[in-house]
C-alpha positions in Angstrom: -30.8 -134.0 -128.5 -31.7 -130.7 -129.5 -28.9 -128.2 -131.5 -27.8 -125.4 -132.5 -25.2 -123.5 -134.5 -22.6 -121.0 -134.1 -21.7 -118.5 -137.1 -18.7 -116.7 -134.9 -15.1 -115.3 -134.2 -13.1 -117.6 -132.0 -11.7 -115.8 -128.8 -8.6 -116.6 -127.6 -9.5 -116.2 -124.2 -12.7 -117.6 -124.0 -14.6 -115.4 -122.9 -17.0 -114.8 -125.8 -17.2 -115.4 -129.5 -17.3 -119.0 -130.6 -15.6 -120.3 -126.9 -18.7 -118.6 -124.6 -21.0 -119.3 -127.2 -20.2 -123.3 -126.8 -20.2 -123.2 -123.0 -23.3 -121.6 -123.0 -25.3 -123.6 -125.4 -24.2 -127.2 -123.2 -24.8 -125.5 -120.1 -28.5 -125.1 -121.8 -28.7 -128.1 -123.0 -28.4 -128.4 -126.4 -25.4 -130.0 -128.4 -23.6 -126.7 -130.3 -22.0 -127.5 -133.6 -20.1 -124.0 -135.3 -18.8 -122.5 -138.0 -15.9 -120.2 -137.4 -15.9 -116.6 -139.4 -12.2 -115.3 -138.4 -9.6 -116.0 -135.6 -9.2 -113.3 -132.5 -5.5 -112.5 -130.8 -7.2 -111.3 -127.4 -7.6 -111.4 -123.7 -9.4 -109.8 -121.1 -7.6 -106.3 -122.4 -9.1 -105.9 -125.7 -8.5 -107.3 -129.3 -4.3 -107.7 -130.9 -5.4 -108.8 -134.1 -8.2 -110.5 -136.8 -7.6 -113.3 -139.4 -10.5 -114.3 -141.4 -11.5 -117.0 -142.7 -12.0 -117.2 -146.8 -15.9 -116.7 -147.6 -15.2 -120.5 -149.4 -14.3 -121.7 -146.0 -17.4 -120.4 -144.2 -19.2 -122.1 -146.9 -17.8 -125.1 -146.9 -18.5 -125.5 -142.7 -21.8 -124.3 -142.7 -22.2 -126.9 -145.2 -20.8 -130.1 -143.2 -23.0 -128.7 -140.2 -26.4 -128.7 -141.9 -25.6 -131.5 -143.9 -24.4 -133.6 -141.1 -26.5 -131.9 -138.4 -29.2 -129.8 -139.1 -29.6 -127.1 -135.9 -32.8 -126.6 -134.3 -31.8 -122.6 -133.8 -28.8 -121.0 -135.1 -26.9 -117.7 -133.2 -25.3 -115.5 -135.5 -22.3 -113.5 -133.6 -18.8 -111.7 -135.0 -19.2 -111.6 -138.9 -16.8 -109.3 -139.8 -16.9 -108.8 -143.5 -19.4 -108.3 -146.2 -18.1 -111.2 -148.6 -18.4 -113.5 -145.1 -22.2 -111.5 -144.0 -22.9 -113.0 -148.0 -21.8 -116.4 -147.8 -23.8 -116.7 -144.0 -26.6 -115.2 -145.1 -26.8 -117.5 -148.8 -26.2 -120.5 -146.9 -28.3 -120.0 -144.0 -31.0 -119.9 -147.0 -30.5 -122.5 -148.5 -30.6 -124.7 -145.8 -33.9 -123.4 -144.8 -32.4 -122.4 -141.3 -35.1 -122.1 -138.3 -34.6 -119.4 -135.2 -32.1 -117.6 -136.4 -30.4 -115.0 -134.3 -28.7 -112.5 -135.5 -26.2 -110.9 -132.5 -24.6 -107.3 -134.4 -21.2 -107.7 -133.3 -19.7 -104.3 -134.7 -17.0 -104.1 -131.9 -15.6 -105.9 -128.3 -16.3 -104.6 -125.0 -12.6 -103.1 -125.2 -13.8 -101.2 -128.2 -11.8 -102.4 -131.3 -14.1 -102.6 -134.1 -14.9 -106.0 -135.2 -16.4 -105.2 -138.4 -15.6 -103.2 -141.1 -18.2 -100.1 -141.9 -18.9 -101.2 -145.4 -20.6 -105.3 -143.9 -23.3 -103.2 -142.3 -25.7 -103.0 -145.4 -24.6 -106.9 -145.7 -25.6 -107.1 -142.0 -28.8 -105.0 -142.8 -30.0 -106.3 -147.0 -28.5 -110.4 -146.6 -28.6 -111.6 -143.0 -31.9 -109.6 -140.9 -34.3 -110.8 -143.5 -33.5 -114.7 -141.9 -33.5 -113.6 -138.8 -36.2 -114.5 -135.6 -34.9 -112.6 -134.0 -32.0 -109.6 -133.4 -30.1 -108.8 -130.1 -28.5 -104.8 -130.2 -27.3 -102.8 -127.3 -27.7 -99.4 -127.4 -24.5 -98.7 -129.4 -25.4 -100.8 -132.1 -29.0 -100.3 -132.3 -28.0 -96.5 -132.5 -26.2 -97.4 -135.4 -28.7 -99.2 -137.3 -31.6 -97.6 -136.3 -29.4 -93.4 -136.9 -30.7 -92.2 -133.8 -29.4 -91.3 -130.4 -30.7 -93.7 -127.7 -30.1 -91.7 -124.3 -33.7 -93.3 -122.6 -35.6 -96.0 -122.4 -38.5 -94.5 -124.5 -35.8 -93.7 -126.9 -35.4 -98.0 -126.7 -39.3 -98.8 -126.5 -38.8 -96.2 -130.6 -35.8 -97.6 -131.7 -36.6 -101.0 -131.0 -40.0 -100.3 -132.5 -38.2 -99.2 -135.8 -35.8 -101.6 -136.3 -38.0 -104.7 -135.8 -40.7 -102.1 -138.5 -38.2 -102.1 -141.0 -36.4 -105.0 -140.7 -39.9 -107.3 -140.1 -38.1 -108.9 -137.4 -38.4 -109.4 -133.4 -35.5 -107.0 -131.6 -34.4 -107.3 -128.3 -32.5 -103.9 -127.7 -30.5 -104.2 -124.3 -30.0 -101.7 -122.0 -26.9 -102.1 -120.0 -24.9 -99.0 -121.5 -28.4 -96.8 -120.4 -26.2 -97.3 -117.3 -29.3 -97.0 -114.1 -30.3 -100.6 -114.6 -30.1 -103.7 -116.6 -33.3 -104.1 -118.5 -33.9 -104.8 -122.1 -37.3 -104.0 -124.2 -38.7 -106.6 -126.7 -40.4 -106.2 -129.8 -42.3 -108.6 -130.9 -45.8 -109.6 -133.2 -46.3 -105.5 -132.7 -45.9 -105.3 -129.0 -42.9 -103.8 -126.5 -42.0 -106.3 -123.6 -40.0 -105.2 -120.8 -37.4 -107.4 -118.5 -36.1 -105.4 -115.6 -33.7 -106.3 -114.2 -31.4 -104.3 -111.7 -27.4 -104.1 -112.5 -25.0 -106.7 -111.6 -21.8 -105.2 -109.7 -19.0 -107.4 -111.4 -17.0 -105.6 -114.2 -15.9 -108.7 -115.4 -18.6 -108.6 -118.3 -16.5 -110.1 -121.4 -18.6 -112.2 -123.6 -22.4 -110.4 -122.3 -23.9 -110.4 -126.0 -22.7 -113.8 -127.5 -24.2 -115.3 -123.8 -27.1 -114.1 -124.1 -27.5 -114.5 -128.2 -26.7 -118.1 -127.0 -29.0 -119.2 -124.7 -31.1 -117.6 -126.2 -30.6 -119.2 -129.9 -30.3 -122.6 -127.5 -34.0 -122.2 -125.6 -35.3 -121.6 -128.7 -33.7 -124.9 -130.4 -35.9 -126.9 -127.3 -38.8 -125.1 -128.8 -39.8 -122.6 -125.7 -41.4 -119.7 -127.2 -39.8 -116.3 -127.6 -40.7 -114.4 -124.7 -39.8 -117.4 -122.6 -36.7 -118.2 -124.7 -35.6 -114.4 -123.9 -36.8 -115.0 -119.9 -34.3 -117.8 -119.9 -31.2 -116.4 -121.6 -31.4 -113.2 -119.2 -31.5 -115.6 -116.2 -28.5 -118.0 -116.9 -27.0 -114.5 -118.0 -27.7 -112.7 -114.6 -25.8 -116.2 -113.3 -23.1 -116.0 -114.8 -22.5 -112.9 -114.1 -23.5 -112.2 -110.4 -20.7 -115.8 -109.4 -18.2 -113.2 -109.5 -15.4 -115.1 -111.2 -11.7 -113.1 -111.9 -9.6 -113.9 -113.9 -7.4 -111.3 -116.7 -6.0 -108.5 -116.0 -9.0 -106.3 -118.1 -12.4 -106.8 -118.3 -12.7 -110.4 -117.4 -15.1 -113.8 -118.9 -18.3 -114.9 -117.2 -18.7 -117.8 -115.5 -20.1 -119.6 -117.7 -20.0 -122.8 -115.9 -21.8 -121.4 -112.2 -24.9 -123.8 -112.5 -22.6 -126.4 -113.3 -23.3 -129.9 -111.0 -20.9 -132.8 -111.9 -18.6 -135.2 -109.9 -16.3 -134.8 -112.9 -16.2 -131.2 -112.5 -15.5 -131.6 -108.8 -12.0 -129.7 -107.3 -9.2 -132.1 -105.7 -10.9 -130.7 -102.2 -13.4 -131.2 -102.4 -13.5 -135.2 -103.4 
């Protein structure tokens, strides 16, 4: 069985972070392992507190995974500090990690920052050189490029600039533009658009985590990058379209919308 590793923070309401990654990777047919960078106290209304793990403990988690169940792909999400970024980069390089997908998580969808401003340089200098793909949204791409992005042409320019600067593929997610939910991929010197109408669902907590994890799972299974992106987007759109509604704020996706199992049946349907 193929395996994928998530290096990310824990989300106590399980809509994003490690918990979303575990569900997504399982639903996309790989065995998921984890290395937790931080604990968060959060729910659908926001993040109340963040507790980082010590850098040496992150290193121990990564050693434990790579020396026993080496992953076929790696996804990184919330890594709050420069010290933790450097530890993750060191271990990924040491073990020759493959199919590394980096979701440059800078803030929660509800607003609070999840990455210290001082960590940006470590993200770009230490982690990005190891990436097969980075998946910034528009605010993250603006922070990385230093340019305002408010058109699809601007998305193309930013994706190309970031890809050439960091030497990796870039999937720039367009959900923040407002008109639709189309994303652009820059890879091997070429641009490809993945078109998609916006799904009318205000519950979008964890969309970035879900997409990057689904892409990593499909890379682990051997799909080429463009097909892995297409499959990841299809899974995300299904989880959004299921229309689950939990919590008082921006609720989680239905990661198990496609689950067919007699053990998942409700009492009423048995």
